[in-house]
KOLVO-959275 format. One line per field, with one value per residue (C-alpha): residue in three letters; x, y, z. Coordinates in Angstrom, 2 decimals. Example, Ala and Ser with C-alpha at 12.3 -4.5 7.8 and 13.67 -1.06 7.14 Angstrom:
BEGIN
rest: [ALA_SER] $
c1: [12.30_13.67] $
c2: [-4.50_-1.06] $
c3: [7.80_7.14] $
This chain:
BEGIN
rest: [MET_SER_PHE_ALA_GLU_GLU_ALA_LEU_LYS_ALA_VAL_ARG_ARG_THR_LEU_GLU_GLU_VAL_LEU_ALA_GLY_ARG_PRO_ALA_PRO_ALA_ILE_SER_PHE_ALA_ASP_PRO_ARG_PHE_LYS_GLU_HIS_CYS_GLY_ILE_PHE_VAL_THR_LEU_LYS_LYS_GLN_GLY_GLU_LEU_ARG_GLY_CYS_ILE_GLY_LEU_VAL_ARG_GLY_VAL_GLU_PRO_LEU_SER_GLN_ALA_ILE_GLY_LYS_MET_ALA_VAL_ALA_ALA_ALA_THR_HIS_ASP_PRO_ARG_PHE_PRO_PRO_VAL_ARG_LEU_ASN_GLU_LEU_ALA_ASP_ILE_ASP_ILE_GLU_ILE_SER_VAL_LEU_THR_PRO_MET_SER_LYS_VAL_ASP_ASN_VAL_ALA_ASP_ILE_LYS_ILE_GLY_ARG_ASP_GLY_LEU_MET_LEU_GLN_TYR_HIS_GLY_ARG_SER_GLY_LEU_LEU_LEU_PRO_GLN_VAL_PRO_ILE_GLU_TRP_GLY_TRP_ASP_VAL_GLU_GLU_PHE_LEU_GLU_ASN_LEU_CYS_HIS_LYS_ALA_GLY_LEU_PRO_PRO_GLY_SER_HIS_LEU_GLN_PRO_GLY_ALA_THR_LEU_LEU_LYS_PHE_SER_ALA_ASP_ILE_PHE_SER_GLU_ASN_SER_HIS_SER_ALA_VAL] $
c1: [114.26_114.10_116.41_113.51_112.60_116.22_116.66_113.45_114.24_117.76_116.44_113.77_116.31_118.84_116.26_115.04_118.56_119.72_116.52_116.81_120.24_122.25_124.85_123.72_123.81_126.28_124.08_125.18_123.39_122.86_121.82_124.83_123.11_124.16_127.76_126.76_127.46_124.13_122.33_119.83_117.13_115.31_111.91_109.94_106.19_103.85_100.16_101.00_102.76_106.47_108.43_111.97_113.86_117.60_119.78_122.79_122.44_125.27_126.81_129.83_129.91_128.28_124.54_125.25_126.90_124.83_121.41_121.81_123.45_120.64_118.01_119.51_119.96_116.32_115.13_117.43_118.95_116.28_116.24_112.54_111.47_112.31_114.12_111.93_111.33_111.43_107.76_106.83_108.62_105.69_103.64_106.36_106.34_109.78_110.28_113.58_114.52_117.59_118.60_119.90_122.77_121.73_121.62_121.22_117.77_118.10_114.38_111.73_109.35_111.43_110.48_107.94_105.93_106.21_109.44_111.80_113.16_114.85_117.80_118.50_121.86_122.23_124.36_125.62_122.14_120.57_117.31_116.17_112.74_112.28_110.15_107.26_106.84_104.90_102.61_101.90_101.07_99.29_101.71_102.18_105.66_105.35_104.38_107.16_109.74_108.30_108.48_112.00_113.10_111.42_113.16_116.50_115.63_115.38_112.66_110.37_111.90_115.46_115.93_115.78_118.56_121.96_124.29_121.50_121.92_118.78_119.35_116.94_117.09_114.76_114.60_113.61_111.14_109.76_108.08_106.81_103.22_103.75_106.53_106.71_109.30_109.37] $
c2: [-86.12_-85.72_-83.50_-81.07_-80.90_-80.39_-77.59_-75.78_-75.95_-74.62_-71.66_-70.82_-71.03_-68.92_-66.22_-66.20_-65.58_-63.07_-61.01_-60.82_-59.25_-62.32_-64.13_-66.89_-70.17_-72.92_-75.78_-79.36_-81.29_-85.05_-85.56_-86.00_-83.90_-80.81_-81.52_-81.14_-78.02_-77.07_-73.94_-72.95_-70.32_-69.34_-67.78_-66.03_-65.50_-63.60_-64.45_-66.04_-62.93_-62.79_-61.15_-62.01_-64.42_-64.74_-67.61_-69.02_-70.17_-72.67_-74.43_-72.43_-73.88_-76.76_-76.46_-76.48_-73.07_-71.63_-72.27_-69.94_-67.22_-67.30_-67.25_-64.13_-62.50_-63.21_-61.67_-58.65_-57.94_-58.46_-54.96_-55.29_-55.31_-53.72_-56.09_-58.64_-57.73_-60.32_-59.68_-60.66_-64.00_-65.94_-64.97_-65.97_-69.26_-70.51_-72.23_-73.77_-74.71_-76.91_-76.68_-79.35_-78.46_-76.32_-77.48_-75.54_-75.32_-76.09_-76.02_-74.12_-77.00_-79.01_-76.65_-78.20_-76.02_-77.32_-79.21_-76.58_-73.37_-71.07_-68.74_-66.32_-64.65_-62.02_-58.89_-58.94_-59.29_-62.32_-63.39_-66.53_-67.88_-70.95_-73.90_-73.05_-69.47_-70.23_-72.55_-69.87_-67.34_-69.72_-69.04_-71.10_-71.50_-68.32_-66.24_-67.90_-66.85_-63.34_-62.86_-64.32_-61.71_-59.01_-60.28_-59.97_-56.40_-57.41_-57.05_-60.02_-62.51_-61.81_-65.52_-66.07_-63.60_-64.81_-64.88_-65.42_-68.40_-70.09_-72.64_-74.94_-76.74_-78.48_-78.25_-80.03_-77.57_-77.74_-75.34_-75.32_-75.53_-78.39_-80.75_-81.21_-81.81_-80.41] $
c3: [-65.26_-69.03_-71.09_-71.66_-67.96_-66.97_-69.53_-68.56_-64.84_-65.48_-67.46_-64.86_-62.01_-63.89_-64.62_-61.00_-59.74_-62.38_-62.36_-58.56_-59.02_-58.07_-60.20_-62.52_-60.61_-61.44_-62.65_-63.11_-65.84_-65.80_-69.44_-71.75_-74.45_-72.49_-73.59_-77.26_-79.28_-80.90_-81.89_-79.21_-78.82_-75.66_-76.22_-73.49_-73.85_-71.59_-71.98_-75.33_-76.66_-77.43_-74.59_-75.69_-77.93_-78.38_-79.42_-81.12_-84.70_-84.34_-81.35_-80.28_-76.77_-74.90_-74.32_-70.57_-70.96_-73.79_-72.29_-69.32_-71.40_-73.97_-71.22_-69.67_-73.09_-74.05_-70.79_-70.68_-74.10_-76.77_-78.32_-79.19_-75.52_-72.19_-69.81_-68.05_-64.40_-61.62_-60.78_-64.39_-64.30_-62.83_-65.92_-68.40_-70.28_-71.29_-74.64_-75.72_-79.27_-79.76_-83.41_-85.76_-88.11_-91.08_-94.68_-97.91_-99.49_-103.19_-103.94_-101.92_-102.67_-100.18_-97.30_-94.94_-92.57_-89.02_-89.65_-91.03_-89.64_-92.13_-92.26_-95.11_-95.74_-98.46_-98.92_-95.33_-93.86_-92.28_-90.77_-88.99_-88.18_-85.98_-87.19_-84.88_-86.18_-89.39_-87.44_-84.83_-87.56_-89.94_-92.80_-95.92_-97.45_-99.53_-96.47_-94.45_-97.07_-97.36_-93.59_-93.50_-96.05_-93.93_-90.79_-92.62_-93.61_-97.27_-99.89_-100.58_-102.99_-101.88_-101.18_-104.98_-105.80_-107.02_-104.03_-101.50_-99.20_-97.87_-95.13_-93.29_-89.97_-87.58_-83.81_-80.64_-79.16_-75.66_-73.26_-69.73_-70.99_-73.42_-74.41_-78.15_-80.82_-84.32] $
């Protein structure tokens, strides 16, 4: 079983148990990548529409521990949505993004749509958009940056302000409907 298949099955099993009111299962992982400390996001979509997305920007614990926690958080603690119900789970597509370490963006011309995710930090606010988001919305780099500022609760162009930190990263992205890497 591939890393992607193992991760997706673990998330689905965890959500089945937790949404049924049972404790999260103890899952053993075969792939050594699950011992790595990486940023990870779990995205839930229902009929192609976002239903929940929560993650860790940086690896604070092994993926084997973080993946289940982020799955449960995406399903039950995303403040934009009511908690996912067990009877919805069959209609939910799970997408997992395993992040690479972040690096500073010195020139916005270096940002590549489809490869880079972005994180903006400025005046105590931050926003993050995964690499697949501008593709899904058909954004160019300028629109990507504008929406990143909006996500951080900042006015457009805030990424250009002195003291703003713009970071980029890439991700291995896979879902139950398709296995791809960005």
